[in-house]
C-alpha angles and dihedrals in degrees: 000000000000124000095228116129120229112242104216093186092055090048093050093047089060090069093053099054110113092212092062092047091048091052091051094045094048091049091049091050092050092050090048092051093050092048092046093052092045093050092046092054090045092052093046098050111018111027115092116236115247116247124206120224124193123205118200118194114192123182119219115272092016132117124235133180124200121191127181123205121211089253091065095056116115114259116237112230113239112222109237126199119246111277093240092059109083123225106228121218140181124194138173130207142181130207142188126192132185126186099174139316111332094003107101137132130199132176150140132234145164142204139198130197149128128270126203111215115202 
């Protein structure tokens, strides 16, 4: 064993340094972002959607009324394209700017491109 003495003050000061706390906080934020993105992709593509079932027990010679609200209707699944196939778009726009009397700009433009929808 060594004969070095443990400096408790030096040890305690290590927990107060803002640089060390910033390193730990930034690493925790980065890990959270990666996990959030991973879980979002997992939920979107691999997790089964939950279905609601409704059981209705009716005794003989009794009356029952069942009403459905629009919120309980089954959702129709929209067929999406594969994420690697881009959705092409074309759009036009017009603009007008004014920065005082006599200083104005107007114009039109357009753009085309492809969008990947995840």
